[in-house]
C-alpha positions as CSV (number, residue, x, y, z in Angstrom):
1,M,-42.5,-12.3,25.2
2,A,-39.0,-13.5,25.6
3,T,-36.9,-14.1,22.5
4,E,-34.0,-16.4,21.9
5,T,-31.6,-13.5,22.0
6,S,-32.6,-12.6,25.5
7,N,-31.2,-15.9,26.9
8,Y,-27.9,-15.0,28.5
9,N,-26.2,-17.4,30.9
10,E,-23.0,-19.4,31.6
11,D,-23.5,-21.3,28.3
12,N,-23.0,-18.1,26.4
13,I,-19.5,-17.5,27.8
14,R,-16.6,-19.3,26.2
15,S,-12.8,-18.8,26.1
16,L,-11.0,-18.9,22.8
17,D,-7.4,-20.1,22.7
18,W,-4.8,-18.0,21.0
19,K,-5.2,-19.3,17.5
20,E,-9.0,-19.4,17.5
21,H,-9.1,-15.7,18.5
22,I,-6.7,-14.7,15.8
23,R,-8.6,-16.7,13.1
24,L,-11.9,-15.3,14.3
25,R,-10.7,-11.7,14.4
26,P,-7.8,-11.5,12.0
27,G,-8.4,-7.8,11.3
28,M,-7.3,-7.0,14.9
29,Y,-3.9,-8.5,14.2
30,I,-3.1,-7.8,10.5
31,G,-5.6,-5.2,9.4
32,K,-7.6,-6.0,6.3
33,L,-7.3,-9.4,4.5
34,G,-7.5,-8.8,0.8
35,D,-6.0,-10.9,-2.0
36,G,-2.6,-9.3,-2.4
37,S,-3.7,-6.7,-5.0
38,S,-3.1,-3.9,-2.5
39,S,0.2,-3.2,-0.6
40,D,-1.6,-3.2,2.7
41,D,-3.3,-6.5,2.2
42,G,-2.8,-9.1,4.9
43,V,-0.4,-11.4,3.1
44,Y,2.2,-8.6,3.1
45,I,1.6,-8.1,6.8
46,L,2.3,-11.8,7.4
47,L,5.5,-11.5,5.3
48,K,6.6,-8.3,7.1
49,E,6.0,-9.8,10.6
50,I,8.5,-12.6,9.9
51,I,11.1,-10.4,8.2
52,D,10.9,-7.9,11.1
53,N,12.3,-10.5,13.4
54,S,15.3,-11.1,11.1
55,I,15.9,-7.3,10.8
56,D,15.9,-7.0,14.6
57,E,18.7,-9.6,14.6
58,F,20.7,-7.5,12.2
59,V,20.1,-4.4,14.2
60,M,21.4,-6.2,17.3
61,G,24.6,-7.0,15.4
62,S,23.9,-10.6,14.4
63,G,23.6,-11.7,10.7
64,K,24.2,-9.4,7.8
65,T,22.1,-11.4,5.2
66,V,18.5,-12.5,5.0
67,D,17.5,-15.0,2.4
68,I,13.9,-15.0,1.2
69,S,12.0,-17.4,-1.2
70,I,8.5,-16.8,-2.4
71,K,7.3,-19.5,-4.8
72,E,3.7,-20.7,-5.6
73,G,2.4,-18.8,-2.6
74,E,4.8,-20.3,0.0
75,V,7.3,-18.0,1.8
76,T,10.6,-19.0,3.4
77,V,12.7,-16.5,5.4
78,R,16.1,-17.5,6.6
79,D,18.4,-15.3,8.7
80,Y,21.8,-15.9,10.2
81,G,21.2,-14.2,13.6
82,R,21.5,-15.8,17.0
83,G,18.6,-18.2,16.5
84,I,15.7,-18.7,18.9
85,P,16.7,-20.4,22.2
86,L,16.0,-24.0,21.4
87,G,13.9,-24.7,24.4
88,K,11.5,-21.9,23.5
89,V,11.0,-22.4,19.8
90,V,7.4,-23.7,20.0
91,D,6.4,-21.1,22.7
92,V,7.7,-18.2,20.7
93,V,5.5,-18.9,17.7
94,S,2.4,-20.3,19.5
95,K,2.0,-18.6,22.9
96,I,0.7,-15.0,23.0
97,N,2.8,-12.7,25.2
98,T,5.9,-14.8,24.8
99,G,9.1,-13.4,23.3
100,A,12.5,-11.7,24.0
101,K,11.1,-8.3,23.1
102,Y,9.6,-7.9,26.5
103,D,13.2,-7.6,27.8
104,S,14.0,-4.1,26.7
105,K,17.7,-4.8,27.3
106,A,17.7,-7.4,24.5
107,F,15.5,-5.4,22.1
108,K,15.7,-1.8,23.1
109,K,14.4,-0.2,19.9
110,S,12.7,-3.2,18.1
111,V,10.2,-3.1,15.3
112,G,7.7,-5.3,17.1
113,L,7.2,-5.4,20.9
114,N,4.0,-7.2,21.7
115,G,5.0,-10.7,20.8
116,V,2.0,-11.2,18.5
117,G,3.4,-11.1,14.9
118,A,4.8,-14.6,14.4
119,K,1.8,-16.1,16.3
120,A,-0.6,-14.4,13.9
121,V,1.3,-15.7,10.9
122,N,1.2,-19.2,12.4
123,A,-2.5,-19.1,13.1
124,L,-3.4,-17.7,9.7
125,S,-1.3,-20.2,7.7
126,D,-2.2,-23.6,6.2
127,Y,1.4,-24.6,6.9
128,F,4.0,-23.1,9.3
129,M,7.4,-24.4,10.0
130,V,10.0,-22.9,12.3
131,Q,13.6,-24.0,12.6
132,S,16.3,-22.6,14.9
133,V,20.0,-23.3,14.8
134,R,22.4,-22.3,17.6
135,D,25.3,-23.7,19.6
136,G,25.7,-26.6,17.1
137,Q,22.2,-27.8,17.6
138,T,18.8,-27.4,15.8
139,K,15.1,-27.6,16.7
140,I,12.2,-27.9,14.2
141,A,8.5,-27.6,14.8
142,R,5.6,-27.7,12.3
143,F,2.1,-26.4,12.6
144,E,-1.2,-26.4,10.5
145,R,-3.5,-23.4,11.1
146,G,-1.8,-22.8,14.4
147,E,-2.1,-26.4,15.6
148,L,1.2,-28.1,16.5
149,V,1.5,-31.3,14.3
150,E,5.2,-32.1,14.6
151,D,7.6,-31.3,17.4
152,E,11.0,-32.7,16.6
153,P,13.6,-33.2,19.4
154,I,16.7,-31.1,19.5
155,K,19.5,-32.6,17.3
156,D,23.1,-31.9,16.5
157,S,23.6,-29.7,13.4
158,S,26.4,-28.3,11.3
159,L,24.2,-25.6,9.8
160,R,24.9,-21.9,10.2
161,K,23.2,-20.4,13.3
162,G,20.0,-18.5,12.7
163,T,16.3,-18.9,12.2
164,K,14.3,-20.3,9.3
165,I,10.5,-19.9,9.0
166,S,8.3,-21.2,6.1
167,F,4.6,-20.5,5.8
168,K,1.8,-20.7,3.3
169,P,-1.1,-18.3,4.0
170,D,-4.5,-20.0,4.5
171,N,-6.4,-19.7,1.2
172,S,-9.7,-19.9,3.1
173,V,-8.8,-16.6,4.9
174,F,-6.9,-14.9,2.0
175,K,-9.0,-16.0,-0.9
176,N,-7.2,-16.3,-4.2
177,Y,-4.2,-14.4,-2.8
178,R,-1.0,-13.6,-4.7
179,F,2.2,-11.8,-3.9
180,V,2.7,-8.9,-6.3
181,Q,6.5,-8.7,-7.0
182,E,6.6,-4.9,-7.0
183,Y,5.0,-4.7,-3.5
184,V,7.4,-7.2,-2.1
185,E,10.4,-5.5,-3.7
186,K,9.3,-2.1,-2.3
187,M,9.1,-3.6,1.2
188,L,12.6,-5.1,0.9
189,W,14.2,-1.9,-0.4
190,N,12.8,0.0,2.5
191,Y,14.4,-2.5,4.9
192,C,17.7,-2.0,3.1
193,Y,17.4,1.9,3.1
194,L,16.9,1.8,6.8
195,N,19.7,-0.7,7.5
196,P,22.7,0.2,5.4
197,G,25.0,-2.8,5.2
198,L,22.1,-5.3,5.3
199,T,21.8,-7.7,2.3
200,I,18.5,-9.2,1.4
201,V,18.2,-11.8,-1.3
202,L,14.8,-12.6,-2.8
203,N,14.6,-15.6,-5.2
204,G,18.2,-14.8,-6.2
205,Q,17.7,-11.0,-6.5
206,K,20.0,-8.9,-4.3
207,F,18.8,-5.8,-2.4
208,Y,21.4,-3.5,-0.7
209,S,21.9,0.1,0.2
210,E,25.0,2.1,1.3
211,N,23.5,5.6,1.7
212,G,20.3,4.9,3.5
213,L,17.5,7.5,3.0
214,K,19.5,9.3,0.4
215,D,19.3,6.2,-1.7
216,L,15.5,6.0,-1.0
217,L,14.9,9.4,-2.5
218,N,17.2,8.9,-5.4
219,D,15.6,5.5,-6.3
220,N,11.9,6.5,-5.8
221,I,11.5,10.1,-7.1
222,D,11.8,11.4,-10.6
223,H,15.3,12.8,-11.0
224,N,14.3,16.4,-11.6
225,F,15.3,17.7,-8.2
226,L,15.7,21.4,-7.7
227,H,18.9,20.7,-5.6
228,D,21.1,17.9,-4.3
229,I,19.6,15.8,-1.5
230,I,20.2,17.2,2.0
231,H,21.2,14.1,4.0
232,L,21.4,14.6,7.8
233,R,22.2,11.8,10.3
234,G,22.3,11.8,14.1
235,D,21.8,9.4,17.0
236,D,18.4,7.7,16.5
237,I,17.4,10.0,13.6
238,E,18.1,10.3,9.9
239,I,16.6,12.7,7.5
240,A,16.8,13.3,3.7
241,I,15.3,16.3,2.0
242,T,15.0,17.7,-1.5
243,H,12.4,19.5,-3.7
244,S,10.7,18.3,-6.8
245,E,10.5,20.5,-9.9
246,R,7.1,19.1,-11.0
247,S,5.1,18.3,-7.9
248,Q,3.3,21.0,-6.0
249,S,2.4,18.9,-3.0
250,D,4.8,17.8,-0.2
251,M,5.6,14.1,0.1
252,Y,7.1,12.2,3.0
253,Y,8.5,8.7,3.7
254,S,8.5,8.2,7.4
255,F,9.7,5.3,9.5
256,V,9.9,4.3,13.2
257,N,12.3,1.6,14.3
258,G,12.4,0.4,10.7
259,Q,8.6,0.3,10.3
260,H,7.2,2.2,7.3
261,T,4.6,4.5,8.9
262,T,2.5,5.1,5.8
263,Q,0.0,7.1,7.9
264,G,2.7,9.3,9.5
265,G,2.2,10.2,13.1
266,T,3.9,12.3,15.7
267,H,7.4,12.1,14.2
268,Q,6.2,13.1,10.7
269,N,4.1,16.0,12.1
270,A,7.1,17.1,14.2
271,F,9.3,17.1,11.1
272,R,6.9,19.2,9.0
273,E,6.5,21.7,11.8
274,A,10.3,21.8,12.4
275,L,11.0,22.4,8.7
276,V,8.7,25.4,8.6
277,K,10.1,26.9,11.8
278,T,13.7,26.4,10.7
279,L,13.3,27.9,7.3
280,R,11.4,30.9,8.6
281,E,14.1,31.6,11.0
282,F,16.9,31.0,8.5
283,Y,15.5,33.4,5.9
284,N,14.1,35.7,8.6
285,K,10.7,35.8,6.8
286,N,7.3,34.7,8.0
287,F,6.5,32.6,4.9
288,D,3.2,30.7,4.7
289,A,3.7,27.1,5.8
290,S,2.2,25.8,2.6
291,D,4.7,27.8,0.5
292,I,7.6,26.3,2.5
293,R,6.3,22.8,2.2
294,D,5.5,23.2,-1.5
295,S,7.2,20.4,-3.5
296,V,9.2,19.1,-0.5
297,V,10.2,15.5,-0.8
298,A,11.6,14.1,2.4
299,A,12.3,10.9,4.4
300,I,12.6,10.7,8.1
301,A,13.5,7.7,10.3
302,I,13.7,7.7,14.0
303,K,14.2,5.2,16.7
304,V,12.0,5.1,19.8
305,I,12.1,3.0,22.9
306,E,8.9,0.9,23.1
307,P,6.9,2.8,20.4
308,V,3.1,3.0,20.6
309,F,1.4,2.5,17.3
310,E,-2.3,3.1,16.6
311,S,-2.8,-0.5,15.3
312,Q,-1.1,-3.9,15.1
313,T,-0.2,-3.1,11.5
314,K,1.9,-0.1,12.9
315,T,1.1,2.4,10.1
316,K,0.9,5.5,12.4
317,L,3.0,6.4,15.4
318,G,1.1,7.5,18.4
319,S,4.0,7.9,20.9
320,N,4.8,11.3,22.2
321,D,8.1,10.5,23.8
322,I,11.4,9.1,22.6
323,G,11.7,7.0,25.7
324,P,10.9,6.9,29.4
325,E,13.6,9.4,30.3
326,G,14.0,11.2,26.9
327,P,12.5,14.3,25.5
328,T,9.2,14.5,23.5
329,I,9.4,13.4,19.9
330,R,8.4,16.9,18.9
331,T,11.3,18.4,20.9
332,F,13.8,15.8,19.7
333,V,13.0,16.2,16.0
334,N,12.7,20.0,16.2
335,D,16.1,20.4,17.9
336,F,17.8,18.1,15.4
337,V,16.3,19.8,12.4
338,K,17.0,23.3,13.7
339,R,20.6,22.5,14.5
340,E,21.6,20.3,11.5
341,L,19.5,21.9,8.7
342,D,20.5,25.4,9.7
343,N,24.2,24.4,9.7
344,F,23.8,22.8,6.3
345,L,22.2,25.8,4.7
346,H,24.8,28.2,6.1
347,K,27.5,25.9,4.6
348,N,25.7,25.4,1.2
349,E,24.7,28.9,0.0
350,E,23.7,27.7,-3.5
351,I,21.1,25.2,-2.2
352,A,19.9,27.8,0.4
353,E,19.3,30.3,-2.5
354,T,17.5,27.6,-4.6
355,I,15.1,26.8,-1.8
356,Y,14.5,30.5,-1.2
357,R,13.6,31.1,-4.9
358,K,11.4,28.0,-4.8
359,I,9.4,29.4,-1.8
360,L,8.9,32.8,-3.5
361,R,7.7,31.0,-6.6
362,A,5.2,28.9,-4.6
363,E,4.0,32.0,-2.8
364,K,3.4,33.7,-6.2
365,E,1.5,30.7,-7.7
366,R,-0.6,30.3,-4.5
367,K,-1.8,33.9,-4.7
368,E,-2.5,33.6,-8.4
369,L,-4.6,30.5,-7.8
370,S,-6.3,31.6,-4.7
371,G,-9.2,33.3,-6.5
372,I,-9.7,30.3,-8.8
373,K,-9.5,27.9,-5.9
374,K,-12.2,29.8,-3.9
375,L,-14.6,29.7,-6.9
376,A,-13.8,26.0,-7.5
377,R,-14.5,25.1,-3.8
378,E,-17.8,27.0,-4.0
379,R,-18.8,25.2,-7.2
380,A,-17.8,21.8,-5.7
381,K,-19.9,22.5,-2.5
382,K,-22.9,23.6,-4.6
383,A,-22.6,20.6,-6.9
384,S,-22.4,18.2,-4.0
385,L,-25.7,19.6,-2.8
386,H,-27.6,19.5,-6.1
387,N,-26.3,16.6,-8.2
388,R,-25.8,12.8,-7.9
389,K,-22.3,12.6,-9.3
390,L,-21.0,11.2,-6.0
391,R,-22.8,8.4,-4.2
392,D,-20.8,8.5,-1.0
393,C,-20.2,5.8,1.6
394,R,-20.6,6.0,5.4
395,I,-17.0,5.1,6.4
396,H,-13.9,7.0,5.1
397,Y,-10.2,6.3,5.0
398,N,-9.4,9.4,7.1
399,D,-11.6,8.0,9.9
400,Q,-8.5,6.9,11.8
401,K,-10.4,4.9,14.4
402,D,-12.7,2.9,12.2
403,E,-11.5,-0.7,11.7
404,R,-12.9,-0.9,8.2
405,R,-11.1,2.3,6.9
406,L,-8.7,0.2,4.8
407,E,-11.7,-1.2,2.9
408,T,-13.0,2.2,1.7
409,T,-13.2,2.4,-2.0
410,L,-14.2,5.0,-4.6
411,F,-15.3,3.6,-8.0
412,I,-14.8,6.1,-10.8
413,T,-17.3,5.0,-13.5
414,E,-18.4,6.2,-17.0
415,G,-22.1,6.7,-17.8
416,D,-25.3,6.3,-15.9
417,S,-25.9,2.6,-16.5
418,A,-22.5,1.5,-15.2
419,S,-22.6,3.7,-12.2
420,G,-26.2,2.6,-11.6
421,S,-25.2,-1.1,-11.5
422,I,-22.3,-0.5,-9.1
423,T,-24.4,1.8,-6.9
424,K,-27.1,-0.8,-6.5
425,S,-24.7,-3.6,-5.7
426,R,-22.1,-1.9,-3.6
427,D,-21.5,-2.0,0.2
428,V,-22.9,1.4,1.2
429,N,-20.6,1.4,4.3
430,T,-17.3,1.3,2.5
431,Q,-17.9,1.7,-1.3
432,A,-18.6,5.0,-3.0
433,V,-19.3,5.8,-6.7
434,F,-18.2,8.8,-8.7
435,S,-19.9,9.1,-12.1
436,L,-18.0,10.7,-15.0
437,K,-19.9,12.6,-17.8
438,G,-18.2,11.5,-21.0
439,K,-14.5,11.4,-21.5
440,P,-12.4,13.5,-19.2
441,L,-10.1,16.2,-20.5
442,N,-6.6,15.2,-21.7
443,C,-4.6,17.2,-19.1
444,Y,-1.1,16.2,-20.3
445,G,1.2,19.3,-20.2
446,L,-1.4,21.5,-18.6
447,T,-1.0,23.4,-15.3
448,K,-2.9,22.7,-12.1
449,K,-5.1,25.6,-12.9
450,V,-7.1,23.2,-15.1
451,V,-8.0,21.1,-12.0
452,Y,-10.0,24.0,-10.6
453,E,-11.5,25.2,-13.9
454,N,-12.6,21.8,-15.2
455,E,-15.8,20.7,-13.4
456,E,-15.1,17.0,-13.6
457,F,-11.6,17.3,-12.2
458,N,-12.6,19.8,-9.6
459,L,-15.4,17.6,-8.3
460,L,-13.2,14.5,-8.4
461,Q,-10.5,16.3,-6.4
462,A,-13.1,17.5,-3.9
463,A,-14.6,14.0,-3.5
464,L,-11.1,12.5,-2.8
465,N,-10.2,15.5,-0.6
466,I,-6.6,15.5,-1.9
467,E,-6.1,19.2,-2.9
468,D,-3.5,19.7,-0.2
469,G,-2.0,16.2,-0.3
470,L,-3.0,12.7,0.9
471,E,-3.2,13.4,4.6
472,N,-7.0,13.6,4.5
473,L,-7.7,11.1,1.6
474,R,-11.2,9.8,2.0
475,Y,-10.8,6.5,0.3
476,N,-8.0,3.9,0.6
477,N,-8.7,2.4,-2.9
478,V,-9.4,4.7,-5.9
479,V,-10.7,2.3,-8.6
480,I,-11.1,3.2,-12.2
481,A,-14.1,1.1,-13.5
482,T,-14.6,1.5,-17.2
483,D,-15.7,-0.7,-20.1
484,A,-13.1,-3.2,-21.5
485,D,-13.3,-1.6,-25.0
486,V,-11.3,1.1,-26.8
487,D,-13.3,4.0,-25.3
488,G,-13.0,2.5,-21.9
489,M,-9.3,2.0,-22.2
490,H,-8.9,5.6,-23.4
491,I,-10.8,6.9,-20.4
492,R,-8.6,4.8,-18.1
493,L,-5.5,6.4,-19.7
494,L,-6.9,9.9,-19.4
495,L,-7.7,9.4,-15.7
496,I,-4.3,7.9,-15.0
497,T,-2.7,10.9,-16.7
498,F,-4.8,13.2,-14.5
499,F,-3.5,11.5,-11.3
500,L,0.1,11.2,-12.5
501,Q,0.1,14.9,-13.6
502,F,-1.3,16.5,-10.5
503,F,-1.5,13.9,-7.7
504,P,1.4,11.4,-8.3
505,D,1.5,10.5,-4.6
506,L,-1.8,8.8,-5.0
507,V,-0.2,6.4,-7.4
508,R,3.2,6.2,-5.6
509,E,1.5,5.3,-2.4
510,G,-0.5,2.4,-4.0
511,H,-4.0,3.9,-3.9
512,L,-4.9,3.7,-7.6
513,F,-6.4,0.5,-9.2
514,I,-8.1,-0.7,-12.3
515,L,-11.3,-2.8,-11.8
516,Q,-11.3,-6.1,-13.7
517,T,-14.7,-7.3,-14.6
518,P,-15.6,-10.5,-16.5
519,L,-15.6,-10.4,-20.3
520,F,-17.8,-13.5,-20.6
521,R,-20.5,-15.4,-18.8
522,V,-20.5,-19.1,-19.7
523,R,-23.5,-21.1,-18.3
524,N,-25.8,-24.0,-18.6
525,K,-28.8,-25.0,-16.6
526,K,-26.7,-26.0,-13.6
527,E,-23.7,-23.8,-13.5
528,T,-22.5,-20.3,-14.3
529,H,-18.9,-19.3,-14.8
530,Y,-17.7,-15.7,-15.1
531,C,-14.5,-15.5,-17.3
532,Y,-12.0,-12.7,-17.4
533,S,-10.0,-14.0,-20.4
534,D,-10.2,-16.3,-23.4
535,E,-8.3,-18.9,-21.5
536,E,-10.9,-18.9,-18.7
537,K,-13.7,-19.0,-21.2
538,R,-12.2,-22.0,-22.9
539,A,-11.8,-23.8,-19.6
540,A,-15.4,-23.1,-18.7
541,L,-16.6,-24.3,-22.0
542,L,-14.7,-27.5,-21.7
543,K,-16.3,-28.1,-18.3
544,L,-19.9,-27.2,-19.2
545,G,-20.1,-28.7,-22.7
546,A,-20.9,-27.5,-26.2
547,K,-24.4,-26.4,-25.4
548,A,-23.3,-23.9,-22.9
549,E,-24.5,-20.3,-23.5
550,I,-21.8,-17.7,-23.9
551,T,-22.5,-14.0,-23.2
552,R,-20.0,-11.4,-24.1
553,F,-20.2,-8.3,-21.8
554,K,-19.6,-5.4,-24.0
555,G,-19.9,-2.8,-21.2
556,L,-20.3,-2.6,-17.4
557,G,-23.9,-1.4,-17.9
558,E,-24.8,-4.9,-19.3
559,I,-23.9,-6.6,-16.0
560,S,-26.9,-6.6,-13.7
561,P,-26.6,-5.4,-10.1
562,D,-27.2,-8.9,-8.8
563,E,-24.2,-10.1,-10.8
564,F,-22.1,-7.1,-10.1
565,K,-22.1,-7.6,-6.4
566,Y,-19.9,-10.6,-6.9
567,F,-17.3,-8.6,-8.9
568,I,-16.9,-5.8,-6.3
569,G,-17.3,-8.0,-3.2
570,E,-15.1,-10.6,-1.7
571,D,-13.9,-11.8,-5.1
572,I,-13.1,-8.4,-6.5
573,R,-10.1,-8.3,-8.9
574,L,-8.0,-5.2,-8.8
575,D,-5.0,-4.4,-10.9
576,P,-2.7,-1.9,-9.1
577,V,-1.4,1.0,-11.1
578,M,2.3,1.1,-10.2
579,L,5.3,3.1,-11.1
580,S,8.6,1.3,-11.9
581,K,12.0,2.6,-11.1
582,E,13.0,2.4,-14.7
583,A,10.9,5.4,-16.0
584,T,10.1,8.8,-14.6
585,I,6.5,10.2,-14.5
586,D,7.5,12.7,-17.3
587,Q,8.8,9.8,-19.5
588,I,5.6,7.8,-18.9
589,L,3.3,10.7,-19.7
590,A,5.3,11.7,-22.8
591,F,5.2,8.1,-24.1
592,Y,1.4,7.6,-23.7
593,M,0.1,11.1,-24.1
594,G,2.7,12.9,-26.1
595,K,3.2,12.9,-29.9
596,N,2.2,9.7,-31.7
597,T,5.6,8.0,-32.3
598,P,6.3,4.8,-34.1
599,K,7.4,3.2,-30.8
600,R,4.0,3.9,-29.2
601,Q,2.2,2.7,-32.3
602,E,4.1,-0.6,-32.1
603,F,3.3,-0.9,-28.4
604,I,-0.4,-0.4,-29.1
605,I,-0.5,-3.0,-31.8
606,E,1.4,-5.6,-29.7
607,N,-1.0,-5.1,-26.8
608,L,-4.3,-4.8,-28.7
609,R,-6.7,-7.6,-27.6
610,V,-9.7,-8.5,-29.8
611,E,-12.4,-10.6,-28.1
612,R,-15.0,-12.5,-30.1
613,E,-17.6,-15.2,-29.8
614,L,-16.7,-18.8,-30.6
615,T,-18.7,-20.4,-33.3
616,E,-20.5,-23.7,-32.7
617,E,-17.9,-25.4,-34.9
618,E,-15.1,-23.9,-32.8
619,K,-16.8,-25.0,-29.6
620,E,-17.1,-28.6,-30.9
621,S,-13.5,-28.6,-32.0
622,L,-12.4,-27.3,-28.6
623,L,-14.3,-30.0,-26.7
624,H,-12.4,-32.7,-28.6
625,E,-8.9,-31.2,-28.2
626,D,-6.3,-33.6,-26.7
């Protein structure tokens, strides 16, 4: 018997125009959507795509300043480059495969080459305006969700040359989106580190760097380096290297043509390989690669002709060659590191000696831990077979080719009831659950040995697959999901301490979050509102009336799986755990987990939040407020 799905004819075939295809498959162009709580959410990709074009102008020698405004969800980017040719303004932002970057003479080593970025921003924005100024004239065009709604004629203008673009992301695509200031600032600082001499101004705040990648390491890493930063520059390559006193894993910031390749790629792999080879030859000893890379903190930036990335979001370089007629990236990086780093170490004997002692210390610690690690791995493997501590998902972050890898999430929960509710309501494809047994150990001040000897930490480390760094991290989002009470807050703090103490890169790279769940449910016979604060509760009560029923959720286990699916689905609220420039990890840990000082007591008192039910009298009073 024929079914409806078996009918396949000309009527089933249709062609989408450029904006329809982008809106139907936005993930193909900007990765995951999100609401702005994660640094790789779509709203930041939209922002980046527009800024990239302004940076390309600076690289080409036009315009030293980029002005950016972000207010109430609307973005404006103004550069003082050459300006889009006025006759092509509309085409450049609304016709796929249209742009100057196909002419390699004009943009030899550009950030974006496929002519898609600005079109994707246009199609995914409620409002999009482009203005170009050049040769004493200006052209303006306005769009709504990619549809041209106003095409002004070319006019005379006394404005400075350049391009101005304003857009407001479509709230139906990026639901309840927001721009987190820290994420935007990190993006802008990276642009400045990679382009010394460039000035970016965001809402009046100035961003500028003179020393490139050296400034990046100085500004982003705790200032307990083992030695001064080694800063090496060459044609189309720049490298900065140091070693951290406290971290045992290696950490890299890598860039290609100004793009932050957070997933690394061929250039980063080439650098790691070159570093090992160069130091082995310099010290004339066949050190283990892990001992050489131990505690390395480095940044590498290269420029490639027409780079090939593994996705439109350009987070991993796939190119093997510097350019059509150049060497392989591996050869290019290896030759540079061999020559420049070797020369530097011969001229700086004190730094060379410090690195040598560091490698010997890493070798000793590795051998001391090897037996413990082996037993820990065996326990973790056995535990994964015999217990239900980890309810895994089907897709993982290190599945490089899976388009949903950015959605992968591990919820770390406390107790059986909470983990049970999340497990029953989760998306089994992308969401996993790790169940804690009671409060984790306070690991402040302890050595990494405790990670292997403590069952909870050992199994958590194994679940995340981060023992040797983030290269094989299995979940993009690591979410602490605990009750919103004193015990829950304490568990949050203990887990954050664990990650900061032993796996700080997980926090630095924006993978750690706190799950926000509603504190109240306010409902009547017709409507239900879930409220995350007293303010939201009051607003719901005003809307639903005095007879509304208020439920205070005292723990995650009290929220049914049917309700929980809303809080970990499309409307999930995540608060990122972020490190500021103002305090080092050691300072943060000492403040929260060290001796109980008057300053910390004052902080706790000021931030203590007590929730309680409103009385019927308070409800009635609230309803009659002016």
